[in-house]
N, C-alpha and C positions, 0 to 999 in steps of 0.2 A: 310292343315291337311289331306285332302283326299289322297294326294300323299304319305304323311308320313306313312300311314298305309300299303301301298302296294309296295313301292319302298325302298329297303335297303339303308340306309344312315348312315354316320358316325356321323354327327352333325345336329341338327335341329335348325336353326337360323332364327329369324324374323328380316327383315329390315323394320323398321317403319319410314314412311316419312309423317305422317299426325297427327295433334293433334285434329282431329274431336272427339267430345264428345263420340260417340258410340264406338270408339276404346278403350277408357279407361274403358268402361262398360264391354267389352268383353275380354280384355287382361288378367285379373286374372285367367279366366278359361283356358287360353292357356298356361300360365307359366309352369304348371307341365310337359308339353310336349317339352319344349324348353331348349337348352343348353346355348343360349345367345340371346341378342337383340342388333341390330345395329340401331342407330337413325340418322336422318339427322340433326345433329347439337346439340350443348350443351343445348339449351333451352328445346328441346324435352326430353333429358335425365333427366334434372331437373324436368320436369313436371311428368315424370313417377315415379320418386322417391317421389315426393310430393303427388301424388294421390295413389300410391301403396307402403306404407311403408315396409321396409325390403324386397325388391325384392331379391330373393335368387339366382340370376344368374348375370353374367356380363352384363352391359349396356354400350355400347361404341359408342360415337358419331363419325360420318363421315361427312365431308363436300362434297357437290355435286361437281363432276368434271364439268369444264366449257370449252367450245370450244374456240379456238383462235378467236380474232376479225378479221373481214374482213376489207376491205377498206371502210371508211366512204364516204358518198356522199358529194358533194360540199357544202361549207359553205353557209348558208342562207344569202341572200342579205338583206339590211335594208328595212323594210317595207313589206317583204314577210311574209306570215302566218307561224307560227311555226307548226310543225307536232307533234301531240300528239297521242300516240298509247296505246291501251289496248291489252294485250295478255294473253290468258288463257281460261278456260272453261266458256262458256256463261250460267251461272246458278246463282240462287239467294241465296240459303241457305248459302254457304260460300263466294262466290265471290262477291255477292251484286252488280251485274252489272247494275241493274236499277238505281243505284246512279249516273251513267254516265250522266243521264238527268240533275240532280241537278248540277253536275260538269260543264256541258256545259253552263248552265244558269249563273253560277258564273263566268265563263270565260268571257262571254259576258258582264256581269255587271262590270268586272274589266277592260274592254276595250282591252282584249287580242284577237288578230286576229289569228285564228287557223284552221287547218284541222285535222279531227279525223279519225284514222284508227283502225279497230278492227280485231284482228287475233284470230281465234279459232271458235268453234262451241259448241252448247249446247241447252238445253231445253228453254232457255229464249231468243233465237235469234229473234223469231218472235215479241215478245213484245218489244225487244230492237230496232228492225228496226222501229217499229211504233213510239215509244216515242222520238227517236233521229232523226226522219225525218226532222225537221227544220234545222238541221246542216249538212245534206247530208253526213254522214260518209261513208267511204269505208269499206265494209265487205270483208275481204281477205280469209275467210274460214280456212281450215287446210292446212299447208304447211310442206315441208320436213325440216329437221334441217338446211341444207345448206341455203335454202330459208329464213328461219326464221332469221338467223343471218344477212343476206343481208337486210331484212326488218328493223330489229332493227337499222342497220347502217344508215338508212334514217330518223329515228325518232329523234326529239329533246328531247322528254320526253316520259316516259312510266309510266302509272298510274295504281295503285293497289287500289281497293275499299274495300278489305276484312276487316273483324274484327279479323281474325286469319289466320296465315300462318306458315309454317315451313321453306320454302326456301325464297321466292318462286323462282323457277328456272327461270321463265320468266323475273323477275326483275333482277336477277343476270346476266343472259345472256345479257339482255339489257344494263346493266352497262358495261360489257365487250365490247359491240359494240358501246358504246358512247351515249346511250339513258339515259338521266338523270332521276332518279326515282322520282316519285311523290308518296311517300310511307307513310302509316300511322304509328303512334307510337305503333307498336305491336311487341312482341318478335319474332325473326326469324333469319336465317343466314344473310339475307340482312340487317336487322336492326342493327346487330352487326357491320357490315362493316361501315354502315352509322354513327353509334354512334362514332366509333373510329376516323372517319374523320371529326366529328362535322358537318355533312351534315344535313340540316333541314328536319324534318318530320312533318306531319300534324296530327291533332287530329282525331282519328278514327271516320268515319261516317260524319265528317264535311267537305263537299265538297267545301264550300266557303274557308275554311282554305287551302284546297288543291290547289285551284285556286290562292290564295294569295301567296302560296309557289312559284309557277311559276312566278308570277308577281315580287316577290322579287329577284329571280335569274336573270330575264331578266333586271331589273332595275340596279342591281349591276354589270352586265356584266361579271360575273365570270364563265359562262357556260363551256368554253373550259378548263379552269383551273380545274374545278371540274371533267370534263370528264377524263382528264389525271390522276388525283389522284385516281379516282375509278378504272380505268383500271389497274394501277400499283398495287393497293391493292388486286386485284384478279388474278394477273399474275401467282401466284404459284398454282392455282387450276386446274392443268392439269389432264387429264385422267390417265396418268402414276402415278402421285402422289396419286390419288384415289386408284389405284390398290395396291400401296405400303402400304397405310394406311389400306386397307381392309385385306391384308395379315397379317399385324401386329395384327389387331383385331382378326382375326381367330386364330392366334397363342395364344393369351391371353385366348380366350374361350376354346381352346384345353387344355391348362395348367390347367385351373380351372374345368376340366371335372367333371360333376355331373351326378348322376343317374336321368334319366327322364322316364316318363311313355310312353308306346307305344300307339299312337292314336288308337282309335277303328276303325274297318273297316267301311267304309261309308255304309249307308243303305238308301233305299227309293229314289225316283226320285229327290227329292229336292237337294240332295247332288251333282247332276250333272248339275243343272241349272246354267246359268251365274249369277254372283252376282247382276247384275242390276235387274234380275227377282226375285231372292231370297229376296232382300231387300223389296219387295212388299208383301211378305208373313207375316202372323201374328207372327210367331215365328222367330224373327231376331237374337236370341242369339246363333244360331247354327253355325255361321260363323264369321270370322273377315273381315270386309269390306275393 
């Protein structure tokens, strides 16, 4: 909004890729300044229309582009521990990473021999290191996109602990690389793919159910078959396809051109602070997180 007031532009478009509750509180006051909204998937578009009836501008879903899969590591020998990974922000509010402790306990109770790797950083890292100490997880920190896909290619499973997501990109990229998702039954781009393939999901927040999902797949011995099916299902999600879809979306928004308000010029020091600092101030309604 700050840039819109001082930089000439032809169209003002919001690319929305989160369904965090505060976004929907703030979105109505931004709509008068926008020509269109792009969302990361159909579910987020439906949620906008459900929360904000009669949205007076185009809302168009786009699917995340995904990188090509690298070469997977060697197959696991019988008796070797499975490798389970978590990838994402290490924070509590959305990602619920402290549930990994309950997940590890449930894996132990199910008799699953595993190694845990954690990719990412965040405010809950110290607490996570403390509660997961009995399982000696590997904390990999932040990595480049190339390194990330290589890491995913070594994982047998990738776990998500959240109660809400829109992608999530880490699970989708893991699926491309062959990491089977341990994913809750929550609406998202990943859930849509899993539903179409009749791939099992677990009850949100129930980490015993998540551990049982792994146990079932291991006992049925269909892991490689599932990896192939997931990879094929996402093969079309190339960066070039994303660019083509983006161009089509922009053309639709341009055809439905509407009059919008010019954002007011920014004022006061708050307007120039990073969002991470502004979110701590009493008046949070002045920006879109």
